[in-house]
DOBA-983401 format. One record per residue: x, y, z of N, C-alpha, C, CB in turn; residue number from 1. Coordinates in steps of 0.1 Angstrom, whole numbers, always signed. Each point is the difference from the previous one (the first is absolute). Glycine has a CB too. Layout:
BEGIN
n_east|n_north|n_up|ca_east|ca_north|ca_up|c_east|c_north|c_up|cb_east|cb_north|cb_up|i
X|Y|Z|X|Y|Z|X|Y|Z|X|Y|Z|NUM
...
This chain:
BEGIN
n_east|n_north|n_up|ca_east|ca_north|ca_up|c_east|c_north|c_up|cb_east|cb_north|cb_up|i
+10|-9|+1|-8|+7|-2|+9|+16|-2|-20|-20|+14|1
+32|+20|+3|+8|+14|-7|+1|-1|-11|+12|+4|+14|2
-3|-21|-19|+5|+9|-16|-8|+3|-4|+15|-8|-8|3
-28|+6|+6|-9|+2|-10|-3|+15|-1|-10|-23|+3|4
+12|+26|+8|-1|+18|+3|+7|+7|-10|+0|-2|+26|5
+10|-4|-17|+17|+6|-6|-3|-2|-17|+20|-12|+24|6
-20|+3|-28|-4|+3|-10|-6|+3|-13|+8|-5|+13|7
-16|+3|-3|-17|+13|-9|+8|+17|+1|-32|-15|+17|8
+38|+19|-8|+7|+10|+4|+13|+5|-5|-13|-7|+15|9
+17|-4|-24|+15|+3|-7|-6|-3|-15|+23|-10|+21|10
-39|+4|-25|-4|-1|-13|-8|+20|+0|-5|-37|-3|11
+2|+42|+12|-6|+16|-3|+14|+14|+2|-28|-11|+13|12
+41|+0|-13|+10|+4|-2|+5|+12|+19|-8|-4|-36|13
+5|-2|+40|+0|+2|+14|+16|-2|+8|-26|-10|-4|14
+31|+13|+13|+12|-7|+5|+3|+0|+16|+10|+6|-23|15
-7|-23|+22|+4|-3|+11|+19|+0|+4|-27|-14|-2|16
+29|+22|+20|+11|-3|+0|+0|-15|+6|+6|+25|+1|17
-10|-33|+5|-2|-10|+7|+4|-15|-12|-20|+18|+18|18
+15|-13|-25|-7|-15|-16|+10|+10|-9|-35|-11|+0|19
+39|+0|-3|+8|+0|-18|-6|-17|-3|+33|+19|+2|20
-39|-12|-14|-10|-13|-10|+10|-2|-4|-23|+5|-8|21
+33|-9|+2|+11|-3|-5|+5|-16|+9|+4|+30|-9|22
-8|-24|+21|+5|-11|+11|-5|+2|+13|+21|-2|-11|23
-37|-11|+4|-6|+1|+14|+5|-9|+12|-21|+7|-12|24
+28|-20|+10|+3|-4|+10|+8|+7|+6|-6|-17|-6|25
+16|+28|+6|+6|+5|+7|-10|+6|+9|+18|+1|-14|26
-29|+2|+13|-8|+7|+13|-8|-8|+9|-3|+17|-14|27
+3|-28|+4|-5|-14|+9|+12|-1|+14|-10|-16|-28|28
+15|+13|+20|+14|-1|+15|+1|+16|+10|+19|-19|-19|29
-26|+26|+10|+9|+13|+12|-15|+4|+9|+25|+16|-21|30
-34|-21|+16|-16|+3|+7|-11|-12|+3|+1|+21|-13|31
-1|-31|+2|-6|-10|+2|+3|-10|+18|+1|+2|-33|32
-13|-1|+36|-4|-13|+17|-5|-12|-15|-17|+20|+33|33
+24|-29|-25|-10|-10|-9|-5|-15|+17|+19|+5|-37|34
-31|-1|+42|+0|-4|+8|-9|-16|-2|+5|+28|+9|35
-3|-36|-6|-10|-15|+0|-9|+3|+11|+17|-20|-6|36
-28|+18|+3|-9|-2|+12|-3|-15|+3|-11|+23|-5|37
+12|-33|+18|-7|-11|-2|-11|-3|+9|+18|-6|-11|38
-21|-6|+17|-9|-5|+3|+7|-4|+16|-13|-7|-28|39
+8|+13|+40|+8|-9|+8|-3|-18|+3|+2|+26|+11|40
-16|-22|-16|-8|-10|+7|+7|-14|-12|-27|+20|+11|41
+33|-19|-24|+5|-11|-4|+11|+3|-4|-17|-10|-4|42
+27|+21|+8|+14|-7|+1|+4|+10|+19|+11|-4|-39|43
-15|-8|+43|+7|-1|+12|+19|+10|-5|-18|-32|+9|44
+23|+20|-14|+13|+1|-1|+6|+15|+0|-3|-21|-12|45
-3|+24|+7|-3|+18|-7|+0|+11|+13|-20|-9|-22|46
+7|+1|+25|-3|+14|+10|+11|-4|+11|-31|+6|-3|47
+35|-15|+4|+12|+2|+15|+13|+5|-5|-8|-22|+16|48
+9|+18|-26|+13|+9|-9|-5|+18|+2|+5|-23|-25|49
-16|+23|+23|-4|+16|+1|+0|+5|+11|-13|-1|-16|50
+9|-1|+26|-5|-2|+14|+11|+1|+5|-18|-12|+0|51
+30|+7|-3|+14|-4|+6|+6|+15|-1|+4|-28|-9|52
-6|+32|-9|+8|+9|-5|-8|+18|+1|+12|-23|-16|53
-23|+20|+22|-2|+15|+9|+2|+1|+8|-12|+6|-6|54
+15|-16|+15|+3|+6|+17|+11|+3|+0|-13|-12|+12|55
+20|+8|-29|+16|+5|+3|-1|+17|-5|+15|-29|-8|56
-26|+29|+1|-6|+12|-5|+9|+0|-17|-5|+16|+29|57
+5|-31|-37|+1|-1|-11|-10|-6|-13|+19|+1|+16|58
-20|+4|-23|-4|-4|-7|+4|-16|-9|-3|+27|+5|59
-6|-36|-6|+5|-17|-2|+3|-2|-15|-16|-11|+19|60
+20|+13|-28|+5|-7|-14|+8|-16|+1|+3|+28|-8|61
-16|-31|+6|+8|-20|-5|+10|+3|-15|-28|-20|+8|62
+36|+5|-9|+11|+4|-7|-4|+0|-8|+14|-4|+8|63
-29|-6|-21|-4|+6|-13|-6|+15|+5|-6|-25|-15|64
+1|+29|+20|+1|+13|-7|+16|+8|-1|-26|+2|+9|65
+34|-3|+0|+15|+6|+3|+3|+9|-16|+10|-24|+19|66
-18|+16|-30|+14|+2|-11|-15|+14|-9|+22|-36|-4|67
-36|+31|+9|-8|+16|-3|+9|+10|+5|-24|-8|+4|68
+28|+3|+12|+9|+18|+9|+5|+6|-4|+3|-4|+13|69
+5|-7|-23|+14|+1|-3|+2|+5|-12|+5|-16|+14|70
-17|+16|-21|+6|+5|-18|-9|+9|-4|+9|-20|-9|71
-26|+19|+12|-9|+9|-2|-8|+4|+10|+1|-7|-19|72
-1|+10|+33|-7|+4|+9|+8|+13|+9|-12|-25|-2|73
+5|+38|+3|+12|+2|+15|-7|-16|+12|+0|+40|+0|74
-7|-43|+3|+2|-5|+11|-15|-13|-4|+15|+26|+19|75
-13|-39|-15|-14|-10|-3|+3|-7|+14|-5|-5|-31|76
-5|+3|+34|-4|-16|+13|-11|+4|+1|+19|-6|+16|77
-22|-3|-4|-10|-8|-4|-8|+8|+14|+10|-27|-16|78
-20|+24|+18|-16|+1|+12|-10|-7|+5|+2|+14|-6|79
-5|-20|+11|-13|-2|+5|-9|+12|-2|+8|-16|+16|80
-19|+10|-18|-16|+11|-2|-2|+9|+13|-15|-21|-13|81
+18|+16|+23|-2|+5|+13|+10|+9|+0|-10|-18|+11|82
+21|+27|-16|+16|+5|+7|-6|+6|-11|+23|-15|+12|83
-26|+11|-20|-1|+11|-23|-10|+4|+3|+7|-14|-23|84
-19|+11|+31|-9|+13|+5|+3|+6|+13|-18|-9|-13|85
+26|+12|+21|+7|+7|+10|+6|+5|-4|-1|-7|+12|86
+10|+4|-20|+11|+10|-5|+4|+13|-9|+3|-19|+6|87
-17|+9|-12|-4|+14|-17|-14|+1|-3|+22|-6|-17|88
-28|+1|+27|-18|+1|-8|-2|+12|+9|-13|-29|-7|89
+17|+23|+22|-10|+9|+8|+5|+12|+2|-7|-17|+13|90
+23|+18|-17|+5|+11|-3|-4|+12|-9|+13|-15|+7|91
-17|+12|-17|-3|+1|-14|-16|+12|+1|+13|-32|-8|92
-4|+48|+5|-16|+8|-1|+3|+4|-15|-7|+13|+26|93
-7|-16|-25|-5|+17|-10|+2|+13|+1|-14|-10|-1|94
């Protein structure tokens, strides 16, 4: 959605300083967080990892997501539905 807006602005000739149309991956590396939300009930081991990392004030990035974090996104991590709601949804204001 964000990229659609930026491309629309570019088509109208409006410039943005944070996004280079020629290199959208660079934008993702510097500004995009990839958050995988999973069910605590269906993924008990992931839930325990997320919970332990929250206590350490860290995000849990499983090995299979590490490459996403290293190559494509500013950060990539897993959180449970409840944690996602507490940390992101409830603090969102319009």
